[in-house]
Biopython code that builds the backbone (N, CA, C, O; Angstrom):
import numpy as np
from Bio.PDB.StructureBuilder import StructureBuilder

atoms = [
    (1, "MET", "N", (29.690, -1.219, 13.414)),
    (1, "MET", "CA", (28.762, -0.466, 12.622)),
    (1, "MET", "C", (27.338, -0.952, 12.914)),
    (1, "MET", "O", (27.071, -2.152, 12.867)),
    (2, "ASN", "N", (26.442, -0.041, 13.210)),
    (2, "ASN", "CA", (25.068, -0.381, 13.536)),
    (2, "ASN", "C", (24.196, -0.452, 12.292)),
    (2, "ASN", "O", (24.511, 0.127, 11.252)),
    (3, "TYR", "N", (23.107, -1.170, 12.424)),
    (3, "TYR", "CA", (22.119, -1.258, 11.359)),
    (3, "TYR", "C", (21.075, -0.163, 11.555)),
    (3, "TYR", "O", (20.867, 0.325, 12.666)),
    (4, "LYS", "N", (20.440, 0.205, 10.482)),
    (4, "LYS", "CA", (19.365, 1.184, 10.516)),
    (4, "LYS", "C", (18.050, 0.425, 10.696)),
    (4, "LYS", "O", (17.856, -0.627, 10.088)),
    (5, "VAL", "N", (17.158, 0.945, 11.518)),
    (5, "VAL", "CA", (15.860, 0.314, 11.743)),
    (5, "VAL", "C", (14.832, 0.962, 10.827)),
    (5, "VAL", "O", (14.690, 2.185, 10.793)),
    (6, "LYS", "N", (14.127, 0.130, 10.094)),
    (6, "LYS", "CA", (13.031, 0.609, 9.256)),
    (6, "LYS", "C", (11.756, 0.013, 9.842)),
    (6, "LYS", "O", (11.556, -1.201, 9.805)),
    (7, "TRP", "N", (10.898, 0.870, 10.381)),
    (7, "TRP", "CA", (9.689, 0.434, 11.079)),
    (7, "TRP", "C", (8.542, 0.230, 10.092)),
    (7, "TRP", "O", (8.308, 1.073, 9.226)),
    (8, "ASN", "N", (7.842, -0.867, 10.222)),
    (8, "ASN", "CA", (6.647, -1.147, 9.444)),
    (8, "ASN", "C", (5.465, -0.436, 10.115)),
    (8, "ASN", "O", (5.404, -0.370, 11.342)),
    (9, "GLU", "N", (4.538, 0.089, 9.331)),
    (9, "GLU", "CA", (3.384, 0.799, 9.890)),
    (9, "GLU", "C", (2.591, -0.073, 10.849)),
    (9, "GLU", "O", (2.095, 0.421, 11.861)),
    (10, "LYS", "N", (2.463, -1.352, 10.551)),
    (10, "LYS", "CA", (1.730, -2.289, 11.417)),
    (10, "LYS", "C", (2.399, -2.375, 12.783)),
    (10, "LYS", "O", (1.716, -2.475, 13.802)),
    (11, "VAL", "N", (3.711, -2.339, 12.812)),
    (11, "VAL", "CA", (4.443, -2.396, 14.081)),
    (11, "VAL", "C", (4.119, -1.168, 14.921)),
    (11, "VAL", "O", (3.885, -1.277, 16.125)),
    (12, "LEU", "N", (4.107, -0.015, 14.294)),
    (12, "LEU", "CA", (3.806, 1.218, 15.019)),
    (12, "LEU", "C", (2.393, 1.177, 15.578)),
    (12, "LEU", "O", (2.156, 1.641, 16.694)),
    (13, "ASP", "N", (1.447, 0.625, 14.814)),
    (13, "ASP", "CA", (0.078, 0.470, 15.311)),
    (13, "ASP", "C", (0.035, -0.487, 16.501)),
    (13, "ASP", "O", (-0.659, -0.230, 17.484)),
    (14, "ASP", "N", (0.779, -1.590, 16.410)),
    (14, "ASP", "CA", (0.813, -2.558, 17.509)),
    (14, "ASP", "C", (1.426, -1.954, 18.769)),
    (14, "ASP", "O", (0.952, -2.216, 19.874)),
    (15, "LEU", "N", (2.469, -1.153, 18.615)),
    (15, "LEU", "CA", (3.105, -0.523, 19.776)),
    (15, "LEU", "C", (2.152, 0.454, 20.475)),
    (15, "LEU", "O", (2.218, 0.617, 21.693)),
    (16, "LYS", "N", (1.284, 1.092, 19.724)),
    (16, "LYS", "CA", (0.310, 2.018, 20.308)),
    (16, "LYS", "C", (-0.745, 1.292, 21.132)),
    (16, "LYS", "O", (-1.364, 1.890, 22.012)),
    (17, "LYS", "N", (-0.955, 0.005, 20.854)),
    (17, "LYS", "CA", (-1.983, -0.777, 21.540)),
    (17, "LYS", "C", (-1.533, -1.307, 22.897)),
    (17, "LYS", "O", (-2.373, -1.669, 23.720)),
    (18, "ILE", "N", (-0.228, -1.359, 23.147)),
    (18, "ILE", "CA", (0.261, -1.847, 24.436)),
    (18, "ILE", "C", (0.619, -0.655, 25.312)),
    (18, "ILE", "O", (0.752, 0.468, 24.826)),
    (19, "ASP", "N", (0.774, -0.910, 26.610)),
    (19, "ASP", "CA", (1.049, 0.210, 27.516)),
    (19, "ASP", "C", (2.399, 0.854, 27.202)),
    (19, "ASP", "O", (3.305, 0.208, 26.675)),
    (20, "LYS", "N", (2.510, 2.112, 27.532)),
    (20, "LYS", "CA", (3.685, 2.909, 27.164)),
    (20, "LYS", "C", (4.974, 2.371, 27.775)),
    (20, "LYS", "O", (6.039, 2.474, 27.166)),
    (21, "LYS", "N", (4.887, 1.804, 28.960)),
    (21, "LYS", "CA", (6.079, 1.259, 29.621)),
    (21, "LYS", "C", (6.686, 0.129, 28.789)),
    (21, "LYS", "O", (7.892, 0.114, 28.544)),
    (22, "HIS", "N", (5.849, -0.818, 28.354)),
    (22, "HIS", "CA", (6.350, -1.941, 27.565)),
    (22, "HIS", "C", (6.783, -1.491, 26.170)),
    (22, "HIS", "O", (7.807, -1.946, 25.659)),
    (23, "ALA", "N", (6.015, -0.608, 25.561)),
    (23, "ALA", "CA", (6.366, -0.108, 24.229)),
    (23, "ALA", "C", (7.717, 0.601, 24.270)),
    (23, "ALA", "O", (8.548, 0.412, 23.382)),
    (24, "GLY", "N", (7.932, 1.411, 25.295)),
    (24, "GLY", "CA", (9.208, 2.112, 25.439)),
    (24, "GLY", "C", (10.370, 1.158, 25.623)),
    (24, "GLY", "O", (11.453, 1.369, 25.078)),
    (25, "LYS", "N", (10.139, 0.104, 26.397)),
    (25, "LYS", "CA", (11.185, -0.893, 26.635)),
    (25, "LYS", "C", (11.554, -1.609, 25.334)),
    (25, "LYS", "O", (12.731, -1.845, 25.061)),
    (26, "ILE", "N", (10.546, -1.951, 24.537)),
    (26, "ILE", "CA", (10.784, -2.627, 23.258)),
    (26, "ILE", "C", (11.579, -1.729, 22.321)),
    (26, "ILE", "O", (12.567, -2.162, 21.729)),
    (27, "ILE", "N", (11.154, -0.494, 22.190)),
    (27, "ILE", "CA", (11.846, 0.457, 21.304)),
    (27, "ILE", "C", (13.277, 0.681, 21.768)),
    (27, "ILE", "O", (14.198, 0.723, 20.952)),
    (28, "ASP", "N", (13.466, 0.824, 23.074)),
    (28, "ASP", "CA", (14.805, 1.039, 23.618)),
    (28, "ASP", "C", (15.725, -0.148, 23.331)),
    (28, "ASP", "O", (16.872, 0.040, 22.926)),
    (29, "LYS", "N", (15.228, -1.368, 23.538)),
    (29, "LYS", "CA", (16.046, -2.566, 23.296)),
    (29, "LYS", "C", (16.432, -2.677, 21.822)),
    (29, "LYS", "O", (17.558, -3.053, 21.495)),
    (30, "ILE", "N", (15.502, -2.352, 20.946)),
    (30, "ILE", "CA", (15.794, -2.424, 19.515)),
    (30, "ILE", "C", (16.852, -1.392, 19.141)),
    (30, "ILE", "O", (17.825, -1.709, 18.457)),
    (31, "LYS", "N", (16.655, -0.158, 19.593)),
    (31, "LYS", "CA", (17.553, 0.941, 19.206)),
    (31, "LYS", "C", (18.921, 0.875, 19.869)),
    (31, "LYS", "O", (19.896, 1.374, 19.307)),
    (32, "SER", "N", (19.018, 0.275, 21.048)),
    (32, "SER", "CA", (20.303, 0.279, 21.743)),
    (32, "SER", "C", (21.015, -1.074, 21.724)),
    (32, "SER", "O", (22.205, -1.140, 22.031)),
    (33, "TYR", "N", (20.328, -2.128, 21.379)),
    (33, "TYR", "CA", (20.901, -3.457, 21.519)),
    (33, "TYR", "C", (20.824, -4.252, 20.218)),
    (33, "TYR", "O", (21.844, -4.726, 19.717)),
    (34, "LEU", "N", (19.636, -4.396, 19.680)),
    (34, "LEU", "CA", (19.429, -5.263, 18.528)),
    (34, "LEU", "C", (20.101, -4.732, 17.266)),
    (34, "LEU", "O", (20.525, -5.523, 16.423)),
    (35, "ILE", "N", (20.210, -3.417, 17.115)),
    (35, "ILE", "CA", (20.810, -2.853, 15.901)),
    (35, "ILE", "C", (22.299, -3.155, 15.765)),
    (35, "ILE", "O", (22.868, -3.004, 14.683)),
    (36, "LYS", "N", (22.924, -3.575, 16.845)),
    (36, "LYS", "CA", (24.364, -3.843, 16.809)),
    (36, "LYS", "C", (24.696, -5.169, 16.138)),
    (36, "LYS", "O", (25.575, -5.218, 15.278)),
    (37, "GLU", "N", (24.017, -6.238, 16.513)),
    (37, "GLU", "CA", (24.286, -7.578, 15.985)),
    (37, "GLU", "C", (22.980, -8.344, 15.780)),
    (37, "GLU", "O", (22.746, -9.333, 16.475)),
    (38, "PRO", "N", (22.129, -7.925, 14.857)),
    (38, "PRO", "CA", (20.824, -8.570, 14.721)),
    (38, "PRO", "C", (20.898, -10.042, 14.312)),
    (38, "PRO", "O", (20.017, -10.822, 14.672)),
    (39, "GLY", "N", (21.919, -10.426, 13.576)),
    (39, "GLY", "CA", (22.039, -11.812, 13.140)),
    (39, "GLY", "C", (22.398, -12.764, 14.252)),
    (39, "GLY", "O", (21.910, -13.894, 14.279)),
    (40, "SER", "N", (23.240, -12.336, 15.169)),
    (40, "SER", "CA", (23.669, -13.234, 16.238)),
    (40, "SER", "C", (22.776, -13.148, 17.468)),
    (40, "SER", "O", (22.771, -14.072, 18.281)),
    (41, "LEU", "N", (22.025, -12.070, 17.627)),
    (41, "LEU", "CA", (21.162, -11.920, 18.797)),
    (41, "LEU", "C", (19.795, -12.570, 18.610)),
    (41, "LEU", "O", (19.190, -13.046, 19.570)),
    (42, "GLY", "N", (19.315, -12.588, 17.378)),
    (42, "GLY", "CA", (18.008, -13.166, 17.106)),
    (42, "GLY", "C", (18.110, -14.628, 16.735)),
    (42, "GLY", "O", (19.174, -15.127, 16.369)),
    (43, "LYS", "N", (16.982, -15.301, 16.837)),
    (43, "LYS", "CA", (16.916, -16.709, 16.471)),
    (43, "LYS", "C", (16.322, -16.815, 15.067)),
    (43, "LYS", "O", (15.243, -16.280, 14.815)),
    (44, "PRO", "N", (17.010, -17.496, 14.148)),
    (44, "PRO", "CA", (16.482, -17.635, 12.782)),
    (44, "PRO", "C", (15.191, -18.463, 12.785)),
    (44, "PRO", "O", (15.081, -19.462, 13.496)),
    (45, "LEU", "N", (14.233, -18.032, 11.989)),
    (45, "LEU", "CA", (12.982, -18.763, 11.868)),
    (45, "LEU", "C", (13.082, -19.748, 10.711)),
    (45, "LEU", "O", (13.961, -19.631, 9.857)),
    (46, "LYS", "N", (12.174, -20.718, 10.692)),
    (46, "LYS", "CA", (12.213, -21.779, 9.692)),
    (46, "LYS", "C", (10.930, -21.792, 8.877)),
    (46, "LYS", "O", (10.008, -21.013, 9.121)),
    (47, "GLY", "N", (10.894, -22.687, 7.910)),
    (47, "GLY", "CA", (9.698, -22.882, 7.102)),
    (47, "GLY", "C", (9.380, -21.677, 6.252)),
    (47, "GLY", "O", (10.261, -21.107, 5.608)),
    (48, "MET", "N", (8.109, -21.287, 6.251)),
    (48, "MET", "CA", (7.694, -20.168, 5.413)),
    (48, "MET", "C", (8.248, -18.834, 5.896)),
    (48, "MET", "O", (8.157, -17.831, 5.189)),
    (49, "PHE", "N", (8.821, -18.817, 7.098)),
    (49, "PHE", "CA", (9.404, -17.595, 7.652)),
    (49, "PHE", "C", (10.928, -17.578, 7.542)),
    (49, "PHE", "O", (11.594, -16.741, 8.152)),
    (50, "LYS", "N", (11.471, -18.510, 6.760)),
    (50, "LYS", "CA", (12.923, -18.573, 6.566)),
    (50, "LYS", "C", (13.429, -17.223, 6.057)),
    (50, "LYS", "O", (12.819, -16.621, 5.174)),
    (51, "GLY", "N", (14.528, -16.756, 6.606)),
    (51, "GLY", "CA", (15.083, -15.449, 6.250)),
    (51, "GLY", "C", (14.685, -14.373, 7.246)),
    (51, "GLY", "O", (15.159, -13.239, 7.171)),
    (52, "MET", "N", (13.814, -14.734, 8.178)),
    (52, "MET", "CA", (13.390, -13.804, 9.226)),
    (52, "MET", "C", (13.965, -14.285, 10.553)),
    (52, "MET", "O", (14.369, -15.440, 10.691)),
    (53, "TYR", "N", (13.992, -13.377, 11.528)),
    (53, "TYR", "CA", (14.514, -13.679, 12.861)),
    (53, "TYR", "C", (13.507, -13.237, 13.910)),
    (53, "TYR", "O", (12.623, -12.419, 13.654)),
    (54, "ARG", "N", (13.671, -13.805, 15.099)),
    (54, "ARG", "CA", (12.868, -13.330, 16.225)),
    (54, "ARG", "C", (13.797, -13.006, 17.382)),
    (54, "ARG", "O", (14.832, -13.644, 17.578)),
    (55, "PHE", "N", (13.403, -12.012, 18.130)),
    (55, "PHE", "CA", (14.167, -11.578, 19.297)),
    (55, "PHE", "C", (13.160, -11.320, 20.403)),
    (55, "PHE", "O", (12.209, -10.559, 20.221)),
    (56, "ARG", "N", (13.365, -11.946, 21.532)),
    (56, "ARG", "CA", (12.411, -11.847, 22.633)),
    (56, "ARG", "C", (12.777, -10.695, 23.557)),
    (56, "ARG", "O", (13.930, -10.534, 23.957)),
    (57, "ILE", "N", (11.763, -9.895, 23.887)),
    (57, "ILE", "CA", (11.905, -8.800, 24.846)),
    (57, "ILE", "C", (10.775, -8.959, 25.850)),
    (57, "ILE", "O", (9.639, -8.565, 25.584)),
    (58, "GLY", "N", (11.088, -9.532, 26.997)),
    (58, "GLY", "CA", (10.053, -9.805, 27.990)),
    (58, "GLY", "C", (9.042, -10.795, 27.438)),
    (58, "GLY", "O", (9.420, -11.872, 26.978)),
    (59, "ASP", "N", (7.756, -10.445, 27.477)),
    (59, "ASP", "CA", (6.696, -11.303, 26.951)),
    (59, "ASP", "C", (6.446, -11.083, 25.461)),
    (59, "ASP", "O", (5.561, -11.714, 24.884)),
    (60, "PHE", "N", (7.203, -10.209, 24.846)),
    (60, "PHE", "CA", (6.980, -9.841, 23.455)),
    (60, "PHE", "C", (8.085, -10.390, 22.564)),
    (60, "PHE", "O", (9.214, -10.601, 23.006)),
    (61, "ARG", "N", (7.740, -10.615, 21.307)),
    (61, "ARG", "CA", (8.715, -11.072, 20.320)),
    (61, "ARG", "C", (8.776, -10.052, 19.195)),
    (61, "ARG", "O", (7.749, -9.586, 18.701)),
    (62, "VAL", "N", (9.980, -9.719, 18.806)),
    (62, "VAL", "CA", (10.203, -8.826, 17.672)),
    (62, "VAL", "C", (10.585, -9.716, 16.500)),
    (62, "VAL", "O", (11.546, -10.482, 16.584)),
    (63, "ILE", "N", (9.840, -9.617, 15.417)),
    (63, "ILE", "CA", (10.124, -10.375, 14.202)),
    (63, "ILE", "C", (10.722, -9.403, 13.196)),
    (63, "ILE", "O", (10.173, -8.325, 12.969)),
    (64, "TYR", "N", (11.844, -9.779, 12.593)),
    (64, "TYR", "CA", (12.528, -8.844, 11.699)),
    (64, "TYR", "C", (13.327, -9.563, 10.631)),
    (64, "TYR", "O", (13.583, -10.764, 10.716)),
    (65, "THR", "N", (13.713, -8.802, 9.629)),
    (65, "THR", "CA", (14.616, -9.274, 8.584)),
    (65, "THR", "C", (15.866, -8.401, 8.644)),
    (65, "THR", "O", (15.851, -7.314, 9.223)),
    (66, "ILE", "N", (16.935, -8.885, 8.046)),
    (66, "ILE", "CA", (18.194, -8.143, 8.029)),
    (66, "ILE", "C", (18.536, -7.823, 6.583)),
    (66, "ILE", "O", (18.574, -8.711, 5.731)),
    (67, "ASN", "N", (18.783, -6.565, 6.319)),
    (67, "ASN", "CA", (19.224, -6.103, 5.010)),
    (67, "ASN", "C", (20.663, -5.618, 5.177)),
    (67, "ASN", "O", (20.903, -4.587, 5.804)),
    (68, "GLU", "N", (21.599, -6.345, 4.629)),
    (68, "GLU", "CA", (23.021, -5.984, 4.778)),
    (68, "GLU", "C", (23.325, -4.604, 4.211)),
    (68, "GLU", "O", (24.304, -3.974, 4.611)),
    (69, "LYS", "N", (22.502, -4.129, 3.288)),
    (69, "LYS", "CA", (22.692, -2.776, 2.758)),
    (69, "LYS", "C", (22.192, -1.730, 3.749)),
    (69, "LYS", "O", (22.404, -0.534, 3.548)),
    (70, "GLY", "N", (21.523, -2.178, 4.827)),
    (70, "GLY", "CA", (20.946, -1.259, 5.798)),
    (70, "GLY", "C", (21.904, -0.841, 6.890)),
    (70, "GLY", "O", (21.481, -0.224, 7.868)),
    (71, "LYS", "N", (23.176, -1.155, 6.758)),
    (71, "LYS", "CA", (24.160, -0.715, 7.753)),
    (71, "LYS", "C", (24.420, 0.765, 7.591)),
    (71, "LYS", "O", (24.385, 1.300, 6.483)),
    (72, "ARG", "N", (24.681, 1.417, 8.704)),
    (72, "ARG", "CA", (25.005, 2.848, 8.663)),
    (72, "ARG", "C", (26.476, 3.036, 8.414)),
    (72, "ARG", "O", (26.950, 4.169, 8.344)),
]
sb = StructureBuilder()
sb.init_structure("model")
sb.init_model(0)
sb.init_chain("A")
sb.init_seg("    ")
for serial, (resi, resn, name, xyz) in enumerate(atoms, 1):
    if name == "N":
        sb.init_residue(resn, " ", resi, " ")
    sb.init_atom(name, np.array(xyz, "f"), 0.0, 1.0, " ", f" {name:<3s}", serial, name[0])
structure = sb.get_structure()
């Protein structure tokens, strides 16, 4: 069962600032790969960011949280 992606407005603004090739690659990786197992694919963050994860895509990092109610 895949998770649903909820995009933050700031993320959409950031994606518009980078070239379309990289933005497309990031969106594709999230929609086809990260939504399947976000807990095991990402690295848990510590300190004030505890409860969040990071996932590296090339030179970019995707920071996200997991909502278990967000499964499809």
